[in-house]
C-alpha positions as CSV (number, residue, x, y, z in Angstrom):
1,M,76.0,-7.3,-4.7
2,V,72.3,-7.1,-4.2
3,T,70.3,-4.5,-6.5
4,T,67.2,-2.5,-5.6
5,D,65.2,-4.9,-8.0
6,D,66.5,-8.0,-6.5
7,F,65.4,-6.9,-2.9
8,L,61.9,-5.9,-4.1
9,E,61.7,-9.2,-5.8
10,E,62.5,-11.3,-2.7
11,V,60.0,-8.7,-0.6
12,A,57.4,-9.5,-3.4
13,A,58.0,-13.3,-3.0
14,A,57.6,-13.4,0.7
15,V,54.3,-11.4,0.7
16,Q,52.6,-12.7,-2.1
17,P,51.7,-16.3,-0.5
18,N,50.1,-14.7,2.6
19,D,48.3,-12.3,0.6
20,D,47.1,-15.3,-1.1
21,R,46.0,-16.7,1.9
22,L,43.9,-13.7,3.2
23,L,42.4,-13.4,0.0
24,D,41.8,-16.8,-0.3
25,A,40.1,-16.8,3.5
26,Y,38.0,-13.7,2.5
27,S,36.6,-15.4,-0.6
28,Q,35.6,-18.5,1.6
29,T,33.8,-16.5,3.9
30,V,31.7,-14.4,1.2
31,A,31.0,-17.8,-0.4
32,A,30.1,-19.7,2.7
33,V,27.8,-16.8,3.7
34,V,26.1,-16.6,0.3
35,N,25.4,-20.4,0.4
36,R,24.2,-20.3,3.7
37,V,21.6,-17.8,3.2
38,A,21.0,-17.4,-0.7
39,P,18.1,-19.7,-0.2
40,S,16.2,-17.3,1.9
41,V,16.6,-14.6,-0.4
42,V,13.7,-14.1,-3.0
43,N,12.4,-11.9,-5.9
44,I,9.3,-10.4,-5.3
45,R,7.2,-9.0,-8.8
46,V,4.5,-6.4,-8.2
47,R,1.9,-5.2,-10.2
48,S,0.5,-2.0,-9.3
49,A,-2.4,0.3,-10.6
50,E,0.0,3.4,-10.1
51,R,3.5,2.2,-11.1
52,G,2.4,-0.6,-13.5
53,Q,4.9,-3.5,-13.3
54,G,7.9,-3.8,-10.9
55,G,9.5,-5.6,-8.0
56,G,12.6,-6.0,-6.0
57,S,14.2,-8.5,-3.3
58,G,13.2,-9.5,-0.1
59,F,14.2,-12.7,2.3
60,I,12.3,-15.0,4.5
61,I,12.3,-14.4,8.0
62,A,10.2,-17.0,9.4
63,R,9.3,-20.9,8.6
64,D,5.6,-20.0,7.9
65,G,6.6,-17.5,5.0
66,F,7.0,-14.2,6.3
67,I,9.1,-12.2,3.8
68,L,10.7,-8.9,4.6
69,T,11.4,-6.4,2.1
70,N,11.2,-2.7,1.7
71,S,7.7,-0.6,1.7
72,H,8.3,0.9,-1.4
73,V,8.9,-1.9,-3.2
74,V,5.2,-3.7,-2.2
75,H,3.0,-0.8,-0.9
76,D,0.6,-0.4,-3.5
77,G,0.9,-3.8,-5.3
78,H,-2.6,-5.3,-5.8
79,E,-1.1,-8.5,-7.3
80,L,2.2,-9.9,-5.9
81,E,4.4,-12.9,-6.9
82,V,7.2,-14.2,-5.1
83,T,10.1,-16.6,-6.6
84,L,12.2,-18.5,-4.7
85,H,16.2,-19.7,-5.2
86,D,15.0,-23.0,-6.5
87,G,12.8,-21.8,-9.2
88,R,9.3,-22.2,-7.7
89,V,7.0,-19.2,-7.8
90,Y,4.2,-18.5,-5.2
91,P,1.4,-15.9,-5.0
92,A,1.8,-13.3,-1.9
93,E,-0.3,-11.6,0.4
94,L,0.9,-8.2,1.4
95,I,0.8,-8.4,5.1
96,G,1.5,-4.8,6.0
97,T,3.9,-1.6,5.4
98,D,5.6,1.0,6.9
99,P,6.8,3.7,4.7
100,E,8.0,5.7,7.7
101,T,10.7,3.0,8.0
102,D,10.7,2.0,4.4
103,L,10.0,-1.7,5.5
104,G,7.2,-4.4,4.7
105,V,6.1,-7.6,5.0
106,V,4.5,-10.1,2.8
107,R,3.8,-13.8,2.9
108,I,3.6,-17.1,1.2
109,N,2.4,-20.6,1.4
110,A,5.3,-22.8,0.5
111,P,6.9,-25.8,2.0
112,D,9.9,-26.7,2.9
113,I,11.7,-23.1,2.8
114,Q,14.7,-21.8,4.4
115,H,14.7,-18.3,6.8
116,A,17.1,-16.1,7.6
117,R,18.4,-15.0,11.1
118,L,18.2,-11.5,12.1
119,A,21.6,-10.4,14.0
120,D,21.8,-7.6,16.8
121,S,22.6,-4.6,14.8
122,S,23.9,-3.0,18.0
123,A,26.9,-5.0,18.1
124,I,28.1,-3.9,14.3
125,R,31.5,-2.1,14.3
126,V,32.5,0.1,11.8
127,G,35.0,-1.7,9.3
128,Q,33.4,-5.6,9.7
129,I,32.6,-7.1,6.5
130,A,29.2,-6.4,4.8
131,I,27.5,-8.8,2.2
132,A,24.6,-7.7,0.0
133,V,22.6,-10.2,-1.3
134,G,19.5,-9.3,-3.8
135,S,17.4,-11.5,-6.3
136,P,16.3,-8.9,-9.0
137,Y,15.8,-11.5,-11.3
138,G,14.1,-14.4,-9.6
139,F,16.8,-17.3,-9.3
140,Q,19.4,-15.0,-10.7
141,Q,21.0,-13.8,-7.5
142,T,23.6,-11.1,-7.3
143,V,26.3,-10.8,-4.6
144,T,28.6,-7.7,-3.7
145,A,30.9,-7.5,-0.6
146,G,32.4,-4.8,1.0
147,I,32.5,-3.2,4.6
148,V,30.6,-1.2,6.9
149,S,31.7,2.2,6.4
150,A,29.5,4.4,8.9
151,L,26.7,3.7,11.6
152,G,23.9,5.9,13.0
153,R,23.1,7.8,9.7
154,S,19.7,8.9,9.2
155,M,17.8,9.7,6.1
156,R,14.3,10.9,4.9
157,S,11.4,8.3,4.4
158,E,8.9,8.5,1.9
159,S,6.8,10.2,4.2
160,G,9.3,12.6,5.2
161,R,9.7,11.2,8.6
162,L,13.3,10.9,9.6
163,M,15.0,7.1,9.9
164,D,17.4,6.9,12.3
165,E,20.6,4.1,12.7
166,I,21.0,3.4,9.3
167,I,23.8,1.5,8.2
168,Q,26.2,3.2,5.1
169,T,28.5,0.5,3.4
170,D,30.2,0.4,0.2
171,A,28.6,-2.8,-0.6
172,A,27.3,-2.0,-4.4
173,L,23.5,-2.1,-4.0
174,N,22.4,-3.2,-8.1
175,P,19.3,-2.4,-9.9
176,G,16.2,-4.9,-7.9
177,N,18.2,-5.5,-5.1
178,S,15.9,-3.2,-2.8
179,G,14.7,-5.4,0.2
180,G,17.3,-7.9,-0.1
181,P,19.5,-8.3,3.1
182,L,23.0,-7.1,4.1
183,L,25.0,-9.8,6.3
184,N,27.8,-10.0,8.2
185,S,30.4,-12.9,8.0
186,A,28.7,-15.2,10.0
187,G,25.8,-15.1,7.9
188,E,23.1,-13.2,9.9
189,V,20.9,-10.3,8.4
190,I,22.8,-6.9,9.9
191,G,20.4,-4.7,7.8
192,V,17.7,-4.4,5.1
193,N,19.4,-3.0,1.9
194,T,17.4,0.1,1.0
195,A,18.9,2.9,-1.0
196,V,21.7,4.2,-3.2
197,I,23.2,7.9,-3.6
198,L,23.2,8.2,-7.6
199,P,25.6,10.7,-7.7
200,A,28.0,9.6,-5.2
201,Q,30.4,6.7,-5.8
202,G,29.6,3.2,-3.7
203,I,27.6,4.9,-0.9
204,C,24.7,2.8,0.0
205,F,22.2,2.6,2.9
206,A,20.4,-0.2,4.9
207,I,18.1,-0.3,7.7
208,A,19.2,-2.0,11.0
209,S,18.2,-5.4,11.8
210,N,16.8,-4.2,15.1
211,T,14.7,-1.7,13.5
212,A,13.5,-4.3,11.0
213,H,13.0,-6.9,13.8
214,F,10.6,-4.3,15.7
215,V,8.9,-3.2,12.9
216,A,8.5,-6.7,11.2
217,G,6.8,-8.0,14.5
218,W,4.4,-5.4,14.8
219,L,3.2,-5.6,11.1
220,I,2.8,-9.4,11.4
221,K,1.0,-9.0,14.4
222,E,-1.1,-6.0,13.5
223,R,-0.7,-5.3,9.9
224,R,0.4,-1.7,10.9
225,I,3.0,0.2,12.9
226,R,0.8,2.7,15.3
227,R,2.1,6.1,16.4
228,S,1.2,9.3,17.8
229,S,0.6,12.7,16.7
230,I,-0.3,16.0,18.7
231,G,-1.7,18.0,15.3
232,V,0.6,20.6,14.4
233,A,2.8,21.3,11.4
234,G,5.9,23.4,12.0
235,Q,9.4,24.5,10.8
236,N,12.8,24.6,13.0
237,V,14.0,28.2,13.7
238,P,16.7,29.7,16.0
239,L,15.6,31.4,19.2
240,H,16.9,34.8,20.4
241,P,20.1,34.6,22.5
242,R,18.2,36.5,25.0
243,V,15.2,34.2,25.3
244,V,17.6,31.4,25.8
245,R,19.5,33.3,28.3
246,F,16.4,34.7,30.0
247,H,14.6,31.2,30.3
248,K,17.6,29.3,30.7
249,L,16.7,26.6,27.6
250,A,19.1,24.2,27.0
251,A,19.0,24.6,23.0
252,D,19.2,27.6,20.9
253,R,16.5,26.0,18.6
254,G,13.3,25.4,18.4
255,V,10.1,24.3,16.4
256,L,8.1,27.3,15.1
257,V,4.0,26.3,15.0
258,Q,2.9,27.0,11.5
259,E,-0.4,24.9,11.3
260,V,-2.6,23.8,14.4
261,E,-5.4,21.0,12.8
262,A,-9.0,21.9,14.2
263,G,-9.9,19.7,17.7
264,S,-6.1,18.3,17.5
265,P,-4.5,17.8,21.0
266,A,-2.4,20.6,20.5
267,A,-5.9,22.6,19.8
268,L,-7.2,21.2,22.9
269,A,-4.2,22.0,24.9
270,G,-4.2,25.8,23.4
271,V,-1.3,26.0,21.4
272,R,-1.5,28.5,18.4
273,V,0.4,29.1,15.0
274,G,3.1,31.2,16.2
275,D,4.3,29.4,19.3
276,T,7.5,27.7,19.1
277,V,7.5,24.2,21.0
278,V,11.0,24.0,23.1
279,G,10.3,21.0,25.2
280,Y,8.0,17.8,25.7
281,K,7.6,15.8,28.7
282,G,10.9,17.0,30.1
283,H,12.8,16.5,26.6
284,V,14.4,19.3,24.4
285,I,12.7,19.9,21.4
286,A,15.2,21.6,18.9
287,T,13.9,20.3,15.7
288,I,10.8,18.7,14.2
289,D,12.7,15.3,14.1
290,D,13.0,15.8,18.2
291,L,9.6,15.9,18.3
292,Q,8.7,13.1,16.1
293,K,11.0,10.9,18.2
294,Q,8.8,11.5,21.3
295,L,5.5,10.9,19.7
296,S,5.7,7.0,19.6
297,A,2.6,4.6,20.0
298,E,3.1,4.5,23.9
299,E,1.8,8.0,24.2
300,I,-1.3,7.4,22.4
301,G,-3.5,8.8,25.0
302,V,-1.2,9.5,27.4
303,P,-1.1,13.3,28.9
304,S,2.0,14.8,28.7
305,P,3.3,18.3,29.0
306,I,4.3,20.3,26.3
307,M,6.6,23.3,27.2
308,F,6.6,26.5,24.5
309,L,7.3,30.1,24.0
310,R,4.4,32.7,22.8
311,D,6.5,35.6,22.1
312,T,8.7,35.9,25.0
313,E,7.0,34.3,27.8
314,K,7.6,30.4,28.3
315,R,4.3,28.1,28.6
316,F,3.5,24.9,29.8
317,A,0.4,23.0,29.0
318,M,-0.7,19.2,29.1
319,V,-1.5,17.3,25.7
320,V,-2.8,14.3,25.1
321,P,-1.5,12.8,21.9
322,R,-3.9,10.6,19.6
323,E,-3.1,8.1,16.8
324,L,-1.6,8.7,13.9
325,P,-3.6,8.3,10.6
326,P,-1.5,5.7,8.2
327,L,0.6,7.5,5.5
328,D,-2.4,6.8,2.7
329,L,-5.1,8.5,4.7
330,R,-2.9,11.4,5.6
331,K,-2.1,11.9,1.9
332,K,-5.9,11.5,0.7
333,S,-6.3,14.3,3.3
334,L,-3.8,16.8,2.0
335,T,-5.2,16.2,-1.7
336,R,-8.7,16.9,-0.6
337,K,-7.4,20.1,1.1
338,Q,-5.9,21.2,-2.3
339,P,-7.9,23.8,-4.0
């Protein structure tokens, strides 16, 4: 007679070898990725007048010494030092940072270096393996693995601008791992590790590799990212249902203009404090983020129609966006305006 215990033992004996093979395949995949990419992952030490000594991780993206990392790791550093996987140490030059996407590029002059390859992040699927590699202590690298938990997340940058296409993963980020690569099972970079939600359990974020590729290219070329501005500050507000119905608006929200810079494109177009922006260049504007997304570098100097409500009247005007100053200059300007 076969007892329940005998049956369970037989099932366990049948399943265990297969589980071992699966675990071994997973381990081999992670180990192979780490061996392939580890030589391109670096530690960055930063000396800053504001923050003192700090640092984080980064990874080499070109054989001529360009290294991608987070903006918050290097943005105000006046002295940078990079430690490679093999222990070699080199001074680094800050090429440029983009606080709006929390990405930065530094460069070292070093021979015999290996660079990582950026993958197409649009091909990422929820559930695929995600491996985070960092170098918080120079050649003492750390590795964590998990899966891609979600795609298309959004989070705020240092400037308050919304960053889109953020990858959420449960691959834990250790202190000092900011700026390191998030990798797929082929050893390609699918994201740049940037943040962890401290009160939550195992929720980490990375900037998608397609965004990183775009930003790094412009930082290397021009040392900055250009964006446009129309010179307004506002807040998201609901619209009265009657106004929405009367003007046949596509959204029931808009951006209430609370401030218009003197001489700005919006001021020259006749936009006033109290107006509510509901459209730009044929696109529905329901939030400040909607408006920011339309104000790309390509819009600088290009006349574009803006639609707004003044009281209950719908109005149109042509606005010519100008280039948005760098974040540091905007901060200084705000400081000067404070009493």
